[in-house]
N, C-alpha and C positions, 0 to 999 in steps of 0.2 A: 114493113119494119120501120119503127120510129127512130129518128136519128137526131143527135144534138151536136153542137159545135165542140171543138176541143176546149174552148174557154168554159163552156157550161159544164162539160164533163169534169174538168178540173175543179170547178166550184163544188159540184156534188160529191166528189171524192175527197175533197180537202187537201189536194196536192197542187203543185204548179203545172203549167201547161207543158213544160218540157218533159215532165214525168208521164203525162198522158201520151205524148207523141212517142216516147220510148216504149210504152206498153203497146201502142198500136204497131210500131215498127217490128216489135218482137212477136207479134201475134197473140199477146196475152190479153189484149182488149180488142174486141171485134169492131171493125170499121172499114171504111173504104175511102179511096182518094178520088176527088173530083178536081182534076187539074192539080193545083198545088195545095188544095184544101182538104183536110181530113173531115169526114163525117163519122161520128161515133154511134154505135148501136146503143140506144138508151137502155134497153133491157140488160145488156152486158154491164153497163155502168151501174145499174141497180144491183146486179148480182155481186159485183165487186164491192160495192158500198155495204151490202148486207154482210159480206165476209169480214169486214173490219168494223162492224157496228159495235159500239161500246168501248173501242180501244181509245184511250186518252193519251194526250201528250204528243209532242212533236216527234217525227221520225229522227233517228239518231244521225249525227253527221257521219261522213265517210270515215273520219279519224276515229270516232268512238265505236263505230261498227267494227272496223278492222282490229281496233284495240281489244274489244270484247272477244273477238275470235281468237286473238293471240293469247289472251288471258286464260281462256278456258282450255286451250291446248298446252298450257304450261310453257309458252314461249316467252322470251325475254321482252318485258315491257318496261325497260328502264326509263322511259320518258314519263312514266306515271309515278306519283308519290304513293306510298303505302296506303294513305288515306283514300286517294282516288281509286286505287285498286279495290279496296274494301267496299266503297260506295257503288262502284260499277258492278261488282259481283253480287252485292245485295239487291241491286235494282233488278237484275235478271232472275235471281232466285225468288224474289217476291212476285214478279209480274210475268215472267217468261212462259209463254205457251205459243202454240202454232200461230194463232191469230195475231198476237202481239209481235211475234218474231217477224212476220211478213210486213207489218206496219212499220216497226222500228227500223228495219234494215233496207228499206226501199231506196235509200240514197247511196248505196254502196257503189253503184256504177250505172252507166247508161246502157240499155240493152238493145241490140239489133240482131235480127236473124239473117243468115246468109245460106246459100246453097253451096255445098262442097262435095266433090267426088268422094264417096265412101273410102276408096282406096288411098286417099290422101290424109285421112284423119290421123293415123298413127304418126306420120311425119309432122303434121301440124302441131300435135300435142308436145313434140320435143323441140319445137321452134324456140329460139332464144326470146325470152320475155313473155312467153305464154305460160299461164298457170291454169291447170285443169280445175274445173268446178262442176257443180251439179252432177249430171249423169256420167260425166267423164271422170269424176273423182269418187263417186258413190261406192264403187266396189272396194276401194281402199279402206273404207270404214265399216265393212261388214254388213252393208245394207242388202246384199243379195241382188242388187240391180246391175244389169249389164248395159253398156251403152250402144252396142250393135253398130248401126250405120249413122248414129247421131253423135254429136260432140257439143260440149259446153265449156267455154274458156273465159279467162280474164286476161286482158292485155291493155297496155297503154294506147293512147291515140296514135302515136308514132308506129307502134308495133302492128296495130290494126291495119294501117295503110300499107305496110310491108306485106302483111298476110293477104290482103286483097290483090295485090300485084303478083305475089309469089304463087298463090293457089287459085288465081282467077275466080275469086269469090264474087257471087252475085247476090245483092240484097233481095231477100224473099221472106215475107212475113210467115210463110209456111215452110221455110228452109230447115235443113237438118243440122245447122250449126248456130248455136246461140252464143253471141259474143257480148260479154260484159266489158264495155269500154271504160277504163279508169282514167279520168281526166286530170286527177290531182297529180302534181309534180312529185309527191312523196312516194308514189308507187307502192302503196300498202300491200297490194296483192303479191308482189315479189318479196317484200320484207317479212311476210308472215307465212310464206309457202314452205313446204317440206318437199324433199326430192324422193320419189319412189320409182325405181327402175328407170331412171333417166328422165322422168316427167315431174315437173313442179306441180304440187297439189295444194289446193286451198285448204284452210283450216275447216274443222268439222262444222262450226257454227255457220260459216259462209255456205258450205255445201248443203246444210240443212235448209237454209233460207232459199237456195236455188231450187231445191226439190219441192219445197212448199209452194213455190210460185208456178210449178208445172201444171199443165192442163191434164196430165195423166194421173188418174186416181192412185195407181200403184206407187208412183213417184212421190206423190203428196203424203201417202201413208209412211213411206220410207223416211221422208223428211221429218215427219212428226216424231217417229221413233228415234231418229238420230238426234233431234233436238232434246228429247227426254234423256237420252244417254249423256249428252253434253252437260246438261244441268245437273243430272244425278251424280256424274263423276266428280263435278265440282263440289257438291255437297259432301261426297265421300272423302274427297281429298281434304276438305276443311275439317271434317270430323277427325281424320287421322292426325292433322296438325294439332288440334285441341287435345287429343288423347296423349300425344307425345309430350 
């Protein structure tokens, strides 16, 4: 197996080194640790680069990513002017597809995988400050996916530390808990969440991006379908506004 350094992998993928380390920690990029140094599987780097080939422009900032999600779910975005809303919506309508979505939304959080006892998942999802994403939120949006013994969440750095202590979480690239750690003080994940049966759930666009990042073919297909629904519902809503 041919391997490259984190720096070289970052250069090939057009991202920063912290993003590569996040992908390695979450198991979404193949590699191995030698002491404190990561070595990255070069063939996996090329596979990921091919998946984003032709995508232009910088990834969206965390603020714009979460604002997009709020906008498409009809949530309050009073921090945007009407002109900014129109430009952001038009940008997604013109360019939005699965490949672009993965590229644009990669800065929404830092990802790490942990191992959690399956029996603790339901309690963890209702923990204060936790927002369900990916497989843990997919069923709320009619994707037909069940999360079973897996979980995927968004949480602030402070909340993640509490979860590690409370649920005895162990970092594991092959773990059954995917944690998207939101480092920004604005806590966009909580500001844009909706509550379903006592669980805070991330917006559709965020969940679609999570599923598209999955290694599971069925999850990726569900993510692509959800993204299509998100963008089509926005077009339909805008059409109704024009007609009225």
